[in-house]
C-alpha positions in Angstrom: 7.0 -18.0 -13.6 7.8 -21.5 -15.0 6.7 -22.4 -18.5 4.7 -25.6 -18.8 5.1 -28.3 -21.4 2.1 -28.4 -23.8 1.0 -31.7 -25.4 -1.3 -32.5 -28.3 -3.5 -35.4 -27.1 -5.6 -35.9 -30.2 -6.6 -34.2 -33.5 -9.5 -34.7 -35.8 -10.8 -33.2 -39.0 -13.6 -33.6 -41.5 -12.8 -34.8 -45.0 -12.4 -31.6 -47.0 -15.3 -30.7 -49.3 -15.0 -28.9 -52.6 -16.6 -25.6 -53.4 -20.4 -26.3 -53.9 -19.7 -29.9 -53.0 -20.7 -32.4 -50.3 -20.3 -30.1 -47.3 -21.7 -27.0 -49.0 -25.1 -27.5 -47.3 -23.5 -27.5 -43.8 -23.2 -24.3 -41.9 -19.7 -23.4 -40.7 -20.8 -23.2 -37.1 -22.1 -26.7 -37.5 -18.9 -27.9 -39.0 -17.0 -26.5 -36.1 -19.3 -28.0 -33.6 -19.0 -31.4 -35.3 -15.2 -31.6 -34.8 -15.4 -30.3 -31.3 -18.0 -32.9 -30.4 -16.0 -35.7 -32.2 -12.8 -34.7 -30.4 -14.4 -34.8 -27.0 -16.1 -38.1 -27.7 -12.8 -39.7 -28.5 -11.5 -39.0 -24.9 -14.4 -40.3 -22.7 -12.3 -39.9 -19.5 -12.2 -36.2 -20.0 -15.0 -34.2 -18.2 -15.9 -31.5 -20.8 -16.5 -29.1 -17.9 -12.8 -29.1 -17.3 -12.0 -27.5 -20.7 -10.7 -24.1 -19.9 -11.2 -22.5 -23.3 -11.8 -23.2 -27.0 -9.8 -21.3 -29.7 -10.9 -21.5 -33.3 -9.5 -19.9 -36.5 -11.9 -18.5 -39.1 -10.7 -16.3 -42.0 -14.1 -15.0 -43.1 -16.5 -14.3 -40.3 -18.9 -12.5 -42.6 -21.7 -15.1 -42.8 -23.0 -17.9 -40.6 -19.6 -17.9 -38.9 -20.2 -14.5 -37.4 -20.8 -13.9 -33.6 -17.7 -15.8 -32.5 -17.9 -19.2 -34.2 -15.8 -20.8 -31.5 -18.4 -20.1 -28.9 -21.2 -21.2 -31.2 -19.3 -24.5 -31.7 -19.1 -25.0 -27.9 -22.9 -24.5 -27.5 -23.9 -26.5 -30.6 -21.6 -29.4 -29.6 -23.5 -29.7 -26.3 -20.5 -28.7 -24.1 -21.3 -27.1 -20.8 -22.2 -23.4 -21.1 -19.4 -22.7 -18.7 -16.9 -23.5 -21.4 -15.8 -20.3 -23.2 -14.7 -19.8 -26.8 -12.8 -17.3 -28.8 -12.4 -16.9 -32.6 -9.1 -15.7 -34.1 -8.3 -14.4 -37.6 -4.8 -14.6 -39.2 -6.4 -15.4 -42.6 -4.9 -18.6 -44.0 -2.9 -19.0 -40.7 -5.9 -18.8 -38.5 -6.2 -22.5 -37.6 -2.5 -22.6 -36.6 -2.8 -19.3 -34.8 -5.6 -20.9 -32.7 -3.3 -23.8 -31.8 -0.5 -21.4 -30.9 -2.7 -19.2 -28.7 -4.2 -22.2 -26.9 -0.7 -23.6 -26.3 0.5 -20.2 -25.0 -2.4 -20.0 -22.5 -1.5 -23.5 -21.2 2.3 -22.8 -21.2 1.9 -19.7 -18.9 -0.6 -21.4 -16.6 -3.8 -19.7 -17.7 -5.3 -23.1 -18.7 -4.8 -26.8 -18.2 -7.0 -28.1 -21.0 -8.0 -26.3 -24.3 -9.4 -27.1 -27.6 -8.0 -25.4 -30.7 -9.0 -25.7 -34.3 -10.4 -23.9 -37.4 -13.3 -23.9 -39.8 -14.2 -22.4 -43.1 -17.1 -22.8 -45.5 -16.0 -21.0 -48.7 -19.2 -22.4 -50.4 -21.3 -20.4 -47.9 -19.3 -17.2 -47.7 -21.8 -14.5 -48.4 -21.9 -11.5 -50.7 -21.8 -8.3 -48.7 -23.2 -4.9 -49.5 -21.7 -1.8 -47.8 -24.1 0.7 -46.2 -24.6 3.7 -48.5 -22.9 6.9 -47.4 -26.1 8.8 -48.1 -29.7 8.0 -47.3 -30.6 8.1 -51.0 -27.7 7.1 -53.2 -28.1 8.0 -56.8 -26.0 5.2 -58.2 -25.7 1.5 -57.6 -24.0 0.0 -54.6 -21.4 -2.8 -55.2 -21.7 -6.3 -53.9 -18.5 -7.9 -52.7 -17.8 -11.7 -52.6 -16.3 -12.8 -49.3 -15.1 -16.2 -50.6 -11.5 -15.3 -51.1 -9.0 -12.4 -51.4 -9.2 -8.6 -51.3 -12.5 -6.8 -51.1 -13.4 -3.2 -50.0 -9.7 -2.5 -50.3 -8.4 0.6 -48.6 -7.3 3.1 -51.4 -4.4 4.1 -49.2 -2.8 0.7 -49.8 -0.2 0.8 -52.6 -1.4 -0.9 -55.7 1.5 -3.4 -55.7 0.4 -4.7 -52.3 -3.2 -5.5 -53.3 -2.7 -7.7 -56.3 -4.7 -10.9 -56.6 -3.4 -13.9 -54.7 -2.7 -15.7 -57.9 -0.8 -12.8 -59.3 1.3 -12.9 -56.0 2.0 -16.6 -56.9 3.1 -15.5 -60.4 5.5 -13.0 -58.8 7.1 -15.8 -56.7 7.3 -17.9 -60.0 9.1 -14.9 -61.6 11.5 -14.5 -58.6 12.5 -18.2 -58.7 12.2 -18.8 -62.4 9.6 -21.5 -61.8 8.2 -23.0 -65.0 4.7 -24.1 -65.7 5.9 -27.7 -66.0 7.6 -27.6 -62.6 4.4 -26.3 -61.0 2.2 -28.9 -62.8 4.6 -31.7 -61.7 4.4 -30.5 -58.1 0.6 -30.5 -58.3 0.5 -34.0 -59.9 2.6 -35.3 -57.1 0.4 -33.8 -54.5 -2.6 -35.6 -55.9 -0.6 -38.9 -56.2 0.5 -38.8 -52.6 -2.9 -37.8 -51.2 -4.7 -40.6 -53.1 -2.1 -43.1 -52.0 -2.4 -42.0 -48.3 -6.1 -42.4 -48.4 -5.8 -45.8 -50.1 -3.4 -47.0 -47.4 -5.7 -45.7 -44.6 -3.1 -43.2 -43.3 -5.8 -40.6 -42.6 -8.2 -43.0 -40.8 -7.1 -42.0 -37.4 -7.8 -38.3 -37.8 -11.0 -38.3 -39.8 -14.5 -37.5 -38.4 -17.0 -37.7 -41.2 -20.0 -35.4 -41.0 -23.3 -37.2 -40.2 -25.6 -37.6 -43.1 -23.1 -36.4 -45.7 -21.7 -38.9 -48.2 -18.1 -37.8 -48.2 -15.7 -40.7 -47.7 -12.4 -38.8 -48.4 -11.1 -35.4 -49.4 -13.3 -34.3 -52.3 -10.7 -32.6 -54.6 -8.2 -35.4 -55.0 -7.9 -36.3 -58.6 -6.4 -39.8 -59.0 -6.6 -39.8 -62.8 -5.1 -36.4 -63.5 -1.9 -36.2 -65.5 0.7 -33.8 -66.8 -1.2 -33.8 -70.1 -4.5 -32.9 -68.4 -2.9 -30.2 -66.3 -1.1 -28.7 -69.4 -4.5 -28.1 -71.1 -5.6 -25.7 -68.4 -5.3 -22.0 -69.2 -3.4 -19.6 -67.0 -5.8 -18.0 -64.5 -4.1 -14.6 -63.8 -1.8 -13.8 -66.7 -3.5 -14.9 -70.0 -0.3 -14.4 -71.9 2.6 -16.2 -70.5 1.2 -17.0 -67.1 2.1 -20.2 -65.2 -0.5 -20.4 -62.4 -3.7 -22.4 -63.2 -6.6 -23.9 -61.5 -4.6 -27.2 -61.6 -1.5 -26.1 -59.8 -3.3 -24.0 -57.1 -5.3 -25.0 -54.1 -9.1 -25.1 -54.7 -11.9 -23.4 -52.7 -13.0 -25.7 -49.9 -15.2 -26.4 -46.9 -14.0 -28.2 -43.7 -13.0 -28.1 -40.0 -10.4 -29.4 -37.7 -9.8 -29.5 -34.0 -7.0 -30.5 -31.5 -7.0 -31.3 -27.8 -4.1 -29.5 -26.0 -3.1 -30.1 -22.3 -0.4 -29.7 -19.7 0.7 -32.5 -17.4 -2.3 -32.1 -15.2 -4.6 -32.0 -18.2 -2.9 -35.1 -19.5 -3.7 -37.0 -16.4 -7.3 -36.0 -16.8 -7.5 -37.4 -20.3 -6.0 -40.8 -19.4 -4.2 -40.8 -22.7 -0.7 -40.7 -24.2 0.0 -37.6 -26.1 0.6 -37.6 -29.9 3.3 -34.9 -29.6 4.6 -32.0 -27.6 4.7 -28.4 -28.9 8.2 -27.1 -29.0 8.1 -23.6 -30.5 6.1 -21.2 -32.8 6.8 -18.2 -34.9 5.1 -15.6 -37.0 6.7 -13.2 -39.4 5.8 -10.5 -42.0 6.8 -9.9 -45.6 5.7 -7.5 -48.4 2.0 -8.3 -49.1 2.5 -9.2 -52.7 5.1 -11.7 -51.8 2.9 -13.4 -49.2 3.8 -16.8 -50.7 7.3 -16.6 -49.3 6.0 -15.7 -45.9 6.9 -19.1 -44.4 10.6 -18.7 -45.4 11.6 -16.6 -42.4 9.0 -18.0 -40.1 10.4 -21.5 -40.5 14.0 -20.3 -40.0 12.9 -18.4 -36.9 10.9 -21.3 -35.4 13.8 -23.7 -35.9 16.1 -21.3 -34.2 13.7 -20.9 -31.2 13.4 -24.7 -31.0 17.1 -25.2 -31.1 16.7 -27.4 -34.2 17.8 -27.5 -37.8 16.3 -28.7 -41.1 18.4 -31.9 -40.6 16.5 -32.7 -37.4 13.1 -32.7 -39.2 11.3 -36.0 -40.0 8.1 -34.5 -41.4 7.3 -31.0 -42.7 3.7 -30.1 -43.6 3.8 -26.9 -45.8 0.5 -25.5 -47.0 0.2 -25.6 -50.7 -1.7 -22.4 -51.5 -0.1 -22.5 -54.9 2.6 -24.8 -56.4 4.6 -21.7 -57.2 4.4 -20.6 -53.6 5.5 -23.9 -52.2 8.3 -24.4 -54.7 9.5 -20.8 -54.0 9.7 -21.6 -50.3 11.5 -24.9 -50.9 14.0 -23.1 -53.2 15.0 -20.8 -50.2 15.5 -23.8 -47.9 18.3 -25.7 -49.7 19.2 -27.5 -46.5 15.7 -29.1 -46.4 15.2 -32.7 -47.7 12.2 -32.3 -50.0 11.2 -35.9 -49.6 9.8 -35.2 -46.0 7.6 -32.4 -47.3 3.9 -33.2 -47.4 4.4 -37.0 -47.6 0.6 -37.5 -47.6 -0.1 -34.9 -50.2 -0.9 -31.2 -49.7 -3.6 -28.6 -50.1 -3.5 -28.6 -53.9 -5.1 -32.1 -53.6 -6.5 -32.2 -50.1 -7.9 -28.7 -50.1 -7.5 -25.4 -48.3 -10.5 -24.3 -46.2 -8.8 -21.2 -45.1 -9.4 -21.0 -41.4 -9.1 -24.8 -40.9 -5.9 -25.5 -42.8 -3.4 -24.6 -40.1 -5.2 -26.9 -37.6 -5.3 -29.6 -40.2 -1.5 -29.3 -40.7 -0.7 -29.3 -37.0 -2.9 -32.3 -36.4 -1.4 -34.2 -39.4 2.1 -33.6 -38.1 1.1 -34.8 -34.6 -0.4 -38.0 -36.0 2.6 -38.7 -38.2 5.0 -38.2 -35.3 2.9 -40.6 -33.2 2.8 -43.2 -35.9 6.6 -43.0 -36.2 7.1 -43.2 -32.5 9.6 -40.3 -32.4 10.8 -37.3 -34.4 10.5 -33.6 -34.9 7.9 -32.1 -37.2 7.0 -28.7 -38.6 3.8 -27.1 -39.9 3.9 -23.8 -41.8 1.6 -21.7 -43.9 1.8 -18.6 -46.1 -0.7 -15.9 -45.3 -2.4 -13.3 -47.5 -1.4 -9.7 -46.9 2.1 -10.9 -46.3 2.7 -13.1 -43.2 4.2 -16.5 -42.4 3.4 -18.8 -39.5 5.2 -22.0 -38.3 5.0 -24.5 -35.4 7.5 -27.2 -34.3 6.3 -30.4 -32.7 8.3 -33.2 -31.1 7.6 -36.8 -30.1 
């Protein structure tokens, strides 16, 4: 069996909304449907009935995104009912996992044309109540927030595995002796680069604003923040001596992203030039409490599979779940030129709608490679419960 080349023809995303912000009134299935519809509309030569499958990442799935949000997006977007859809969950890596699974289906000949993306509405993530074990419980039942992190944790899990995500970032800071000032400076630079990219119109080609919502750019970017302002924030997870704060961590967000993937036959059906070609992918595991370092081995492995090195990269989009996490990864890649990492800002400024972020990163790399006309790019994310995921693209 021959392996087919897989191309990214286009990629779109919503501006990323803040928790309780401009997109908080929009259901996640509607967010997903919006980017699907926008993506298809940008390729008018493509007959939507030719789409073989739609893959969407979604980290929650406990609320309005239940019942296979990918399939709901297909139907709500007005695509033919013959187009199927599947939802995948690799937590923060879900959007990139969707891209990888779609690419794999095309590469082995199961599909010619697929959509892949991700969605998350952390604003609308519900509270959940477990069923009582008895018909008439004598005590109170606990409500669990599904917005972020561990809930209903299995007691068989070792306590050191199930620490809060922010405490996991503190552990990475401990491991690499990362100071509060280093983390704040990294966060400040993320905001600066993101604000500059928006001002220069660098995101214009990938944005699909949601109808009726007044959101002109990513909602969490802070143009006026400063080291002094960041220094005033209290540590969020270690009151005494902690370094991780709300200012040097990614916020809670709402948003969606989608990409159009094809083989050679699908490319002819779109009548378009591709943005980039998918070269290789990798996923790896690590101890859960050190999840922030998950990308370290995933990136090394994907570069080896692609036959490339850090020196070959022209752009690297690394998800910024926490400044400590990103800095910890960079410390373990001394061969990497840090100037190519997140040139348009990262999740600390842009936002991190969990299930959508991987698709956003892949789409951003593809657009940047297309703008440059050539090059090799990489997208990578850390994943809660201890995983890393990475994708190499080429132009």
